[in-house]
Steps between C-alpha positions, in 0.01 A plus 500: 500500500797653315401802291741524207361836383534650849853363534593642159378850582655494845843394371510765228376761744769419756796395282449730201689404186656206685155355558406559137818325388450201730136449403568533126791254528286245684220533246739424214643205695151339501397612850134613476548872552245703298680755283151636426504633857872574540540726196176702513556570871858606427367724223260657749792568736665690216205741498572595859871543428605199710616319185609606155301335219799423275700369794209270590504354148880451498512344848215260421652403164844430647334293773301310235826427322665364814199286593467368144869407491451295818229295330701490176801344672280259694365383165847483347670323791242242599186537292625312197641215707169471683296489180738257330464264795142552616333692219317193368289500816362842407489418127814694409735294283840550342347606168303768687822635649654507154197687368539752784868541413412574138231747605732700725776495236266644239254705707661537842552876486141578405360241740686642798431863407125470442445253784621765743180692423260213567370435853584151635705409189756774574600328822559151365655553155843507668490127576458367143751758379753363748414138426555567129835661587424833338793740504491661845605848383233505229242368745592771750486781246159403362367438850601846616372685195180296499439583866540875447174570310298271729633665814459847355138430403408373848685777684361768270144377554551526875655844454201625300244335729659665805342406831248286312774274360343193664197513267729353232562176689172318410560555128853360520370207704248415228778505241705261716203264526438509125862424414521234772190333357652508152816333632290226665312440173827477306646263759190278477525501120869404525426209736216368282715524188790322667279217628352446156847461351644299790 
């Protein structure tokens, strides 16, 4: 059975900053790579002098930006067409797309910035931003600066925990589960509401 945590640690250990960059990019492009393992472990490597803490944060944040832009342009190039044509089958209608457009026009900057600090949500906010055709430069800037504090917090925790960095993982995992459950509840509420008004 494939061990994603073992693969993550092995790649960073062998490829250094290149491994950190690749894993952080994949995570932001919706590949299930746990940043809650990548960043604390990289922070731990900074204790030993293998990495530099600030460089870890910059490399991860640039990689997050690149991965997020991939999803953003997927949403912009084909996401809207897909939802316009097939959205009714998943209870997404034209008026919902218009509501999303209004939201990102009025609150796009804050949504992108703060979402970068929320597990699960931080990965997928790029798609609706692209679908709503948010300005790419603004999206990129708020993505990068939103990723910085998140990446610093995770790397710094690993740095302070030292060789015991892995004790942090269960706490992050519980946070992921809690936010994932909240998303499921909101999705169920959305479906019920839509069916009532169908």
